[in-house]
Residue, then its C-alpha position, 0 to 999 in steps of 0.5 A: m784541639g777542642a771546641s766550644y759552644q756558647v749555652d746563652r744564645p738561644g737556638n744554637g743547635f748544638g742541642r740536636i746535633y748531640d741528640i743525633l751523634s750519642d743516640e742515633r749511633k750505637d757503635l761510636p768508638l771509645q775516644s780519649v780527651p785530655k782532661m782541662d783544669r779549666s786553662i788552656a794546658p791538660v792536667i799534669e796527671n792526664a786524666i782521660l773522659r772515656r765513654n762507658g761502652s755498657s749505653g749507647a747515649m752519651s749522658k755525663s753520667d755515662f763517663a768514667l774516669r780512667l788515668i793514664q800514665d806515660r804510655a798507649d790508652i790500648d794494649i799496643s804489646g802485640p806484633e802487629f804495633n811493632f812499628v810503634r816501637s821501631i821509631r827511633v829519635f836521636d837528639v844532638r844536642y850538639a856534637r863538636q870536635h876541633e884541634s887544639g894547643r900547640d900538640g894539635d890535641c882533638n878535642r872532642s864533646a858530643a851531647i846526644y840522647l837516643g827516644t825510644y818506645g816500650n812495650q805499651g807506648g811509653f817513652l825514654w830517653t837515653l844517654s847515646s853517642p855519635q858512633a850510635l847514630p844511624d848511618a842515614h844521619l848526615g853531619l858526623e861523617r867525618w867524625g873521628a878521621n884526623c879531627p876536621s872541625i865539625y859543629h852540628r846539631s839535629v834531630f833524627v827520626e828513624w822507623r820502620d813501618y808495618a810492612d818493614s819498610y824503613g823511613f827517616e826524617q832529619v832537622n838540623y839546627 
């Protein structure tokens, strides 16, 4: 989300707000903001502007460019961030099973991907299978039993929070 202001309007009050936010608060948290390329979408390189911690005032010279590529911009490798690494996303693009032919052969096919977060927050998709879906997932319970007709698509997200409580969400489509 972003905000903008019009500099050609006199008395818009931005200068005063800028002064209040930048000069009076010396303890401002560092904030990452996607670099924009004069368009709505962020620049593909994901360059990040970060306030330099040496000065309480925010001026153009106080900003340093920091490049973040497919990872968190802070260290999240400690055990206190295990909840991030516990997040698993299952993308069931399709899973179908049906009988075909005179012999009643069972045709099964599926395209299921598992997304996980790495030690520093990098996200990775890997090929998965119906057998890897958690017990909480609904829609493929009869997969492999005889050959009932099944066609299923969903996204399933599971996690463990900081207190190690299990949670999940499923969206069928």
